[in-house]
C-alpha positions as CSV (number, residue, x, y, z in Angstrom):
1,M,24.2,32.4,29.1
2,I,26.7,30.9,31.6
3,K,26.3,32.4,35.1
4,L,28.3,30.4,37.6
5,A,30.8,27.6,37.9
6,A,29.1,24.5,39.4
7,I,29.8,21.0,40.6
8,K,27.0,18.5,40.6
9,V,27.3,15.6,43.1
10,N,25.8,12.2,42.3
11,N,23.1,12.7,45.0
12,G,21.8,15.6,42.9
13,E,23.2,18.5,44.9
14,I,24.6,21.4,42.8
15,H,27.2,23.6,44.4
16,T,27.9,26.9,42.7
17,G,30.6,29.6,42.9
18,K,32.8,32.0,40.9
19,R,35.4,29.3,40.2
20,H,35.4,25.5,40.5
21,A,38.4,25.8,42.8
22,Y,36.5,28.0,45.2
23,I,33.6,25.5,45.3
24,M,36.0,22.6,46.1
25,W,37.8,24.6,48.8
26,S,34.5,25.3,50.5
27,M,33.8,21.7,51.2
28,P,35.6,19.0,53.3
29,Y,38.6,17.4,51.6
30,G,37.5,14.7,49.2
31,Y,33.8,15.6,49.2
32,F,33.7,15.9,45.4
33,K,36.1,13.1,44.6
34,N,34.8,10.4,42.2
35,N,31.2,11.3,42.6
36,S,30.7,14.6,40.9
37,V,30.7,16.4,37.5
38,Q,32.2,19.9,37.0
39,G,30.2,22.2,34.9
40,F,28.3,25.5,35.0
41,V,24.8,26.8,35.7
42,T,23.1,28.9,33.0
43,D,20.9,32.0,33.5
44,D,17.8,29.8,33.5
45,G,19.2,27.6,36.3
46,A,20.1,24.5,34.2
47,F,23.3,22.6,35.0
48,V,25.5,21.9,31.9
49,N,28.8,20.1,31.6
50,R,32.0,21.8,30.5
51,E,31.4,20.8,26.8
52,E,27.9,22.2,26.6
53,A,29.0,25.3,28.6
54,A,31.7,26.0,26.0
55,K,29.1,26.1,23.2
56,I,26.8,28.3,25.2
57,A,29.5,30.7,26.2
58,Y,30.8,31.1,22.7
59,K,27.3,31.5,21.3
60,N,26.6,34.3,23.8
61,G,29.9,36.1,23.3
62,Q,31.3,35.2,26.7
63,I,34.4,33.8,25.2
64,K,36.1,34.9,21.9
65,E,37.2,31.5,20.6
66,E,35.5,28.2,20.3
67,V,36.9,25.6,22.8
68,R,36.0,22.0,23.5
69,E,35.6,22.5,27.3
70,L,34.9,25.6,29.3
71,F,36.9,26.5,32.4
72,S,35.8,29.1,34.9
73,E,39.1,30.9,34.4
74,Q,38.1,31.6,30.8
75,L,35.1,33.6,32.0
76,I,36.5,35.7,34.8
77,E,39.6,37.8,35.5
78,L,40.9,37.4,38.9
79,T,40.7,40.7,40.9
80,E,43.0,41.8,43.6
81,D,40.2,40.9,46.1
82,D,40.1,37.3,44.7
83,I,43.8,36.9,45.2
84,K,43.7,38.4,48.8
85,E,40.8,36.1,49.7
86,A,42.6,33.0,48.4
87,R,45.7,34.0,50.3
88,K,43.7,34.6,53.5
89,L,42.1,31.2,53.2
90,Y,45.0,29.2,51.9
91,G,48.1,31.1,52.7
92,E,50.7,32.6,50.5
93,K,51.3,29.3,48.7
94,S,47.9,29.6,47.0
95,K,48.1,28.7,43.4
96,L,46.4,31.9,42.4
97,T,48.8,34.4,41.1
98,E,48.7,38.1,40.3
């Protein structure tokens, strides 16, 4: 089962969060550029890329249709608190919408 969005850096670090965007926003600008892979962490702690995550999520009923790649937005619905947090951190021009 897919648990969290994750970004794996070439040095082996794995950063996790609710959405990939939240992970990127939490680090200095450019930290993940050209040296990372976006994916997910499973319930057993394994890092998987977007393609493998799509298969796992479909098999476990986390998404209703088969897709080639999984995106964190397909697993979660943004809550009002998510939107408020994004606006607090990044201003009203945040790309998150209600």
